[in-house]
N, C-alpha and C positions, 0 to 999 in steps of 0.2 A: 262953083256949089253953093247952094243955100244955104245961111245960116239960118237959125231959129232957137226956138226957148222949151223946156221939158216939155210945156204941154204940150204944145204946136209938135214937138214931135210926137208926146203920144198919142192925139189923134189921127196924125196921117197914119204912124205905126198900124192904128187900128183898125183901119180899110186894107189891109193887107193880113190881116189875123182870120186863116180859115175855121179856126177849130172856136168860134162865137157862139154858136148853135148848140154845142153841148152842155150838159149839164154844169153848174155852178162849180161842185167838187169837182169831177174832172176836167176843166177849164183852169183852176190852182193846179190840180196837181198836173198837166201839162205843161202848164206856163215856170213850176220848180223847177223839174224834170229837164225842161229847154234850158235852163238859168243855170243849170249843173252841168249838162254836155257841154254848152257854148264854153262854160269856162273852164272845164277840164281843154276843148281844145285850146285857147289861150294859153291852157298852162305848159300842153302837149307841146306848141310851135316855141316857148320860150326854152324848155326841156330842151330842144333840138337843138337849139341856139346853143346850149350853154355846153352840149356835148359836141356839136359838132363847126362850130364859130368861136368855143371859149368864150362866149358870151358877148362878142362881138354884134350889133345887131346893124346889119347891109341896109340900104333901103328897099329895097324887095323884101325882107322880112316887117321891115316895121309895117311897110303897107299893108303885108297881109295878115300884121297883129290888125290893126284897122279896124280889115273886116270883121277879124272876127268880137275886138271889142263893140261893134256894132250890135255882132248879133248878141252878145250880153245886155246891148242896151235892150233889144228891141224883148227880148226876155224879161227884165228889169222892169220894162212899162207897161207888160202884158198884167206881171205880177201884181204891182204897183193898180191897175186897171179892174183885176177880180178883186181888192180889197176894198174896192173905191177911192182911195188914195190920188191922187195928181202927181204925176212928179216934180212938178213946181213942192209940193206939199211935203213929201220924200228929201228931198233935198232940202229943201228951209232946216224942215226937221234934225238930219244928219248934219246939218253948218249949225244949227244952236248948241244939238249937244258936244259936240266938237269944243266947240268955240267957251260956253262952260267947263267944259273937262281944262282946257290950255287956265282960263282964269284961277282955276282952284291946282293946280299944277297937278293932275291928273291925267296927263294925258297918256304918260306909259304905266303900264297895269295889267290887268286883263278884268274880265268883266265887262258884261254892258250898264249896268248901275254904278259906275264908279265917278 
């Protein structure tokens, strides 16, 4: 398996995007619905692990979850691209936000602007 950085992934994933020729608002809605749908599939698999395996994650289920997380990542990459962000920018901005909260002892709590 070839490892890659976020921007490299985003560029490679773009080649598999069959929805690129649609109007911008349609592409954004498509990315949003895809992200929600794939996230729901992750949640559904975890729910069934909790229900059927009492929370014990087998290697088979672990690999299934890895595939679903890849699908989530694909839609995150598309969503970011539709907003003209690179995944590196999104990741760096998220770490900056989280480290700021850590430094201010504001990790716990709610709200985006804490």
